C-alpha positions as a Python dict, from the first residue, in 0.01 Angstrom:
ca = {
    (1, 'M'): (0, 0, 0),
    (2, 'I'): (20, 135, -358),
    (3, 'P'): (379, 218, -415),
    (4, 'P'): (467, 547, -529),
    (5, 'P'): (467, 693, -870),
    (6, 'V'): (787, 644, -1098),
    (7, 'P'): (908, 822, -1372),
    (8, 'P'): (926, 720, -1699),
    (9, 'P'): (1185, 474, -1815),
    (10, 'P'): (1474, 657, -2025),
    (11, 'A'): (1406, 661, -2442),
    (12, 'T'): (1597, 351, -2583),
    (13, 'L'): (1858, 393, -2747),
    (14, 'S'): (1937, 316, -3059),
    (15, 'H'): (2339, 173, -2965),
    (16, 'P'): (2242, 27, -2578),
    (17, 'I'): (2498, 104, -2334),
    (18, 'P'): (2723, -177, -2291),
    (19, 'Q'): (2786, -330, -1939),
    (20, 'E'): (3151, -206, -1958),
    (21, 'A'): (3039, 136, -1908),
    (22, 'F'): (2843, 63, -1598),
    (23, 'D'): (3102, -124, -1469),
    (24, 'W'): (3371, 170, -1525),
    (25, 'Y'): (3107, 432, -1367),
    (26, 'D'): (3077, 177, -1043),
    (27, 'E'): (3443, 196, -1038),
    (28, 'Y'): (3439, 536, -1050),
    (29, 'A'): (3188, 620, -829),
    (30, 'H'): (3394, 427, -559),
    (31, 'G'): (3676, 584, -601),
    (32, 'L'): (3865, 262, -770),
    (33, 'I'): (3932, 486, -1029),
    (34, 'D'): (3973, 869, -1126),
    (35, 'R'): (3775, 1065, -1316),
    (36, 'R'): (4062, 1097, -1605),
    (37, 'T'): (4074, 719, -1599),
    (38, 'F'): (3695, 704, -1625),
    (39, 'M'): (3682, 960, -1906),
    (40, 'T'): (3932, 789, -2108),
    (41, 'R'): (3768, 460, -2089),
    (42, 'L'): (3432, 567, -2197),
    (43, 'G'): (3624, 753, -2499),
    (44, 'T'): (3693, 391, -2634),
    (45, 'L'): (3328, 320, -2682),
    (46, 'T'): (3246, 630, -2924),
    (47, 'A'): (3345, 433, -3186),
    (48, 'T'): (3081, 174, -3123),
    (49, 'G'): (2834, 468, -3211),
    (50, 'L'): (2740, 623, -2870),
    (51, 'S'): (2873, 984, -2856),
    (52, 'M'): (3022, 1106, -2520),
    (53, 'S'): (2714, 1311, -2445),
    (54, 'V'): (2521, 1031, -2457),
    (55, 'L'): (2744, 778, -2230),
    (56, 'L'): (2748, 1066, -1971),
    (57, 'G'): (2372, 1144, -2001),
    (58, 'A'): (2307, 761, -1941),
    (59, 'L'): (2543, 731, -1642),
    (60, 'M'): (2572, 1052, -1461),
    (61, 'P'): (2279, 1183, -1242),
    (62, 'D'): (1993, 1404, -1342),
    (63, 'Y'): (1821, 1480, -1029),
    (64, 'A'): (1517, 1635, -1209),
    (65, 'Q'): (1433, 1300, -1286),
    (66, 'A'): (1410, 1201, -881),
    (67, 'E'): (1191, 1397, -742),
    (68, 'Q'): (885, 1163, -709),
    (69, 'V'): (766, 1356, -374),
    (70, 'S'): (756, 1746, -430),
    (71, 'F'): (939, 1874, -53),
    (72, 'N'): (618, 2123, -41),
    (73, 'D'): (332, 1836, -92),
    (74, 'P'): (90, 1886, 193),
    (75, 'E'): (107, 1559, 327),
    (76, 'I'): (440, 1556, 464),
    (77, 'K'): (635, 1799, 640),
    (78, 'A'): (978, 1868, 618),
    (79, 'T'): (1277, 2006, 828),
    (80, 'Y'): (1624, 1983, 892),
    (81, 'V'): (1720, 1937, 1243),
    (82, 'T'): (2077, 1841, 1417),
    (83, 'F'): (2147, 1598, 1698),
    (84, 'P'): (2472, 1525, 1928),
    (85, 'S'): (2709, 1316, 1823),
    (86, 'P'): (2964, 1254, 2085),
    (87, 'H'): (3169, 943, 1948),
    (88, 'G'): (3160, 1123, 1596),
    (89, 'H'): (3180, 1486, 1496),
    (90, 'G'): (3020, 1615, 1768),
    (91, 'E'): (2718, 1745, 1608),
    (92, 'G'): (2527, 1547, 1325),
    (93, 'R'): (2243, 1665, 1068),
    (94, 'G'): (2007, 1546, 865),
    (95, 'Y'): (1624, 1596, 701),
    (96, 'L'): (1335, 1454, 902),
    (97, 'V'): (1028, 1443, 685),
    (98, 'T'): (702, 1357, 927),
    (99, 'P'): (307, 1269, 797),
    (100, 'A'): (140, 1614, 813),
    (101, 'K'): (-152, 1467, 966),
    (102, 'A'): (-14, 1132, 1143),
    (103, 'T'): (-311, 1018, 1390),
    (104, 'G'): (-107, 818, 1648),
    (105, 'K'): (211, 737, 1721),
    (106, 'V'): (423, 594, 1345),
    (107, 'G'): (703, 379, 1253),
    (108, 'L'): (1067, 518, 1201),
    (109, 'V'): (1279, 507, 928),
    (110, 'L'): (1658, 611, 927),
    (111, 'V'): (1757, 687, 534),
    (112, 'V'): (2130, 617, 496),
    (113, 'H'): (2274, 794, 170),
    (114, 'E'): (2539, 682, -63),
    (115, 'N'): (2940, 784, -90),
    (116, 'R'): (2849, 1113, -173),
    (117, 'G'): (2642, 1264, 92),
    (118, 'L'): (2248, 1379, 125),
    (119, 'N'): (2163, 1433, -214),
    (120, 'P'): (1843, 1514, -413),
    (121, 'Y'): (1746, 1118, -456),
    (122, 'I'): (1768, 1034, -73),
    (123, 'A'): (1583, 1340, 26),
    (124, 'D'): (1304, 1240, -192),
    (125, 'V'): (1307, 847, -49),
    (126, 'A'): (1303, 994, 291),
    (127, 'R'): (973, 1226, 164),
    (128, 'R'): (818, 907, -26),
    (129, 'L'): (835, 728, 298),
    (130, 'A'): (663, 997, 487),
    (131, 'K'): (437, 981, 243),
    (132, 'A'): (376, 623, 331),
    (133, 'G'): (299, 706, 690),
    (134, 'F'): (663, 683, 838),
    (135, 'I'): (881, 943, 1013),
    (136, 'A'): (1176, 929, 812),
    (137, 'F'): (1546, 1073, 899),
    (138, 'A'): (1793, 1112, 630),
    (139, 'P'): (2130, 1239, 816),
    (140, 'D'): (2381, 1392, 589),
    (141, 'A'): (2769, 1258, 662),
    (142, 'L'): (2881, 1558, 513),
    (143, 'H'): (2778, 1818, 814),
    (144, 'P'): (3130, 1848, 935),
    (145, 'K'): (3213, 1969, 576),
    (146, 'G'): (2923, 2235, 537),
    (147, 'G'): (2673, 1989, 401),
    (148, 'Y'): (2609, 1801, 53),
    (149, 'P'): (2763, 2030, -169),
    (150, 'G'): (2524, 2023, -502),
    (151, 'N'): (2672, 1802, -719),
    (152, 'D'): (2822, 1415, -683),
    (153, 'D'): (3147, 1447, -747),
    (154, 'D'): (3224, 1719, -458),
    (155, 'G'): (3059, 1516, -212),
    (156, 'R'): (3236, 1194, -319),
    (157, 'A'): (3551, 1387, -254),
    (158, 'L'): (3445, 1516, 73),
    (159, 'Q'): (3288, 1185, 235),
    (160, 'A'): (3624, 1021, 138),
    (161, 'S'): (3789, 1299, 334),
    (162, 'L'): (3609, 1209, 662),
    (163, 'D'): (3718, 973, 925),
    (164, 'R'): (3529, 663, 831),
    (165, 'A'): (3516, 532, 1198),
    (166, 'K'): (3336, 881, 1314),
    (167, 'V'): (3120, 921, 1026),
    (168, 'E'): (2991, 551, 1120),
    (169, 'Q'): (2945, 710, 1449),
    (170, 'D'): (2746, 986, 1347),
    (171, 'F'): (2512, 705, 1193),
    (172, 'I'): (2510, 533, 1542),
    (173, 'A'): (2409, 856, 1677),
    (174, 'A'): (2135, 971, 1459),
    (175, 'A'): (1983, 629, 1489),
    (176, 'T'): (1927, 627, 1855),
    (177, 'F'): (1792, 982, 1805),
    (178, 'L'): (1532, 898, 1580),
    (179, 'K'): (1458, 606, 1784),
    (180, 'A'): (1341, 827, 2047),
    (181, 'H'): (1131, 1079, 1873),
    (182, 'E'): (835, 1158, 2046),
    (183, 'G'): (604, 1085, 1752),
    (184, 'G'): (740, 705, 1691),
    (185, 'N'): (620, 436, 1786),
    (186, 'G'): (959, 278, 1914),
    (187, 'R'): (970, 52, 1563),
    (188, 'L'): (1302, 184, 1406),
    (189, 'G'): (1368, 48, 1066),
    (190, 'A'): (1699, 192, 871),
    (191, 'V'): (1703, 193, 455),
    (192, 'G'): (1997, 215, 281),
    (193, 'F'): (2204, 233, -38),
    (194, 'C'): (2523, 117, -171),
    (195, 'F'): (2738, 292, 120),
    (196, 'G'): (2414, 329, 304),
    (197, 'G'): (2320, -39, 249),
    (198, 'Y'): (2664, -125, 426),
    (199, 'V'): (2533, 138, 708),
    (200, 'V'): (2255, -33, 764),
    (201, 'N'): (2451, -363, 800),
    (202, 'M'): (2653, -220, 1026),
    (203, 'L'): (2389, -96, 1206),
    (204, 'A'): (2224, -398, 1223),
    (205, 'A'): (2555, -556, 1431),
    (206, 'T'): (2605, -282, 1653),
    (207, 'L'): (2269, -178, 1774),
    (208, 'P'): (2105, -507, 1771),
    (209, 'D'): (1848, -383, 2078),
    (210, 'V'): (1789, -92, 1858),
    (211, 'L'): (1725, -161, 1573),
    (212, 'N'): (1403, -367, 1470),
    (213, 'A'): (1412, -402, 1079),
    (214, 'G'): (1689, -343, 816),
    (215, 'V'): (1651, -322, 419),
    (216, 'P'): (2023, -273, 254),
    (217, 'F'): (2037, -174, -84),
    (218, 'Y'): (2336, -360, -272),
    (219, 'G'): (2526, -268, 34),
    (220, 'T'): (2847, -489, 177),
    (221, 'P'): (2854, -651, 512),
    (222, 'A'): (2952, -517, 849),
    (223, 'A'): (3256, -659, 995),
    (224, 'K'): (3302, -1027, 1017),
    (225, 'E'): (3363, -1027, 1398),
    (226, 'I'): (3031, -841, 1504),
    (227, 'R'): (2771, -1001, 1241),
    (228, 'K'): (2723, -1263, 1507),
    (229, 'N'): (2514, -978, 1677),
    (230, 'I'): (2219, -917, 1466),
    (231, 'K'): (1908, -959, 1560),
    (232, 'A'): (1679, -749, 1330),
    (233, 'P'): (1524, -916, 1044),
    (234, 'L'): (1702, -813, 713),
    (235, 'L'): (1546, -721, 377),
    (236, 'I'): (1885, -775, 127),
    (237, 'H'): (1816, -632, -235),
    (238, 'L'): (2065, -692, -481),
    (239, 'A'): (2131, -650, -835),
    (240, 'E'): (2224, -931, -1064),
    (241, 'S'): (2519, -754, -1240),
    (242, 'D'): (2681, -574, -929),
    (243, 'E'): (3000, -855, -952),
    (244, 'R'): (3145, -633, -682),
    (245, 'V'): (2885, -664, -431),
    (246, 'N'): (2794, -944, -464),
    (247, 'A'): (3099, -1150, -424),
    (248, 'A'): (3056, -1086, -45),
    (249, 'W'): (2682, -1225, -13),
    (250, 'P'): (2788, -1598, -4),
    (251, 'E'): (3059, -1556, 298),
    (252, 'Y'): (2751, -1313, 458),
    (253, 'E'): (2445, -1565, 416),
    (254, 'S'): (2668, -1830, 587),
    (255, 'D'): (2735, -1597, 887),
    (256, 'L'): (2386, -1482, 895),
    (257, 'K'): (2260, -1818, 889),
    (258, 'A'): (2494, -1950, 1166),
    (259, 'A'): (2389, -1639, 1398),
    (260, 'G'): (2025, -1790, 1306),
    (261, 'V'): (1904, -1441, 1174),
    (262, 'E'): (1628, -1379, 986),
    (263, 'Y'): (1663, -1272, 620),
    (264, 'T'): (1522, -1260, 341),
    (265, 'M'): (1745, -1129, -11),
    (266, 'H'): (1623, -1034, -349),
    (267, 'L'): (1823, -1069, -651),
    (268, 'Y'): (1702, -859, -934),
    (269, 'P'): (1774, -1013, -1281),
    (270, 'K'): (1934, -764, -1507),
    (271, 'C'): (1978, -533, -1258),
    (272, 'Q'): (2289, -251, -1169),
    (273, 'H'): (2429, -139, -896),
    (274, 'G'): (2217, 139, -819),
    (275, 'F'): (1883, 18, -1005),
    (276, 'H'): (1636, 172, -707),
    (277, 'N'): (1816, 548, -784),
    (278, 'D'): (1559, 741, -1045),
    (279, 'S'): (1831, 977, -1158),
    (280, 'T'): (2044, 760, -1343),
    (281, 'G'): (2030, 527, -1645),
    (282, 'R'): (2111, 255, -1408),
    (283, 'Y'): (1750, 308, -1273),
    (284, 'D'): (1532, 7, -1368),
    (285, 'P'): (1137, 108, -1265),
    (286, 'E'): (974, -220, -1251),
    (287, 'N'): (1202, -350, -1008),
    (288, 'A'): (1268, -47, -804),
    (289, 'A'): (909, -52, -750),
    (290, 'L'): (900, -409, -654),
    (291, 'A'): (1201, -345, -435),
    (292, 'W'): (1027, -49, -310),
    (293, 'E'): (716, -221, -215),
    (294, 'R'): (859, -488, -20),
    (295, 'T'): (1108, -232, 189),
    (296, 'V'): (798, -62, 282),
    (297, 'A'): (604, -381, 403),
    (298, 'S'): (907, -477, 544),
    (299, 'I'): (935, -194, 805),
    (300, 'K'): (586, -155, 920),
}
């Protein structure tokens, strides 16, 4: 299957963004430093010829760049639906996208967002999957707080304020809800990014008889004591420059081998954490397209 089109790469800067800027953004995006510290650190780079506006433009998301499939594309149908989550927040809500003219039952894919709610990039990933012939469902962990607030900073703060165990239960409920979709063929895959990559690993270990394939993009492993439960094959995407997440890989790989889990790990050279996200300067068009092609093939 031909991968969906990708937007052109950002214009080449006369002064490339240094690695430490990407590292600081990763720390900021994952709550390891606050915004003031992040901005102060970026300010130290302006002496190198990079303005603050250029730095922020390269690091912060621009969701106008992330729409590869329009929400009104005639080949898909998109809507929002709720689902019961008795062990989570009581009710969940997500973005359900189906092929407009599916012939017969098709594969199901749960799409799991990063640590900031169902932003436009993740919604577009769901549309891309529907256009590729799947029924895709992207839950919003922020539904108990009113949903994604329209910007990542507020979304990140809202998600951090939620009970983590209940959030995980919401995604478990979403997976079982999607598995039962009347248009599905019973085969459930899960694709997740960053926090969502962790959720995919967690679902594989928590719902071994429900999940049929897992694709975590730069996600940390599930809790060590439940990794032995994994049955679904995993396609694991890691970025070479993502030291924080990659540090967990050797132990995770050892546990997967010990449990006899079928897995494939791809380490994408010279890539940043978030390289699939086409709304920021971390985006790597060539490797994102390759990872996407591999992803679609693995969840068929």
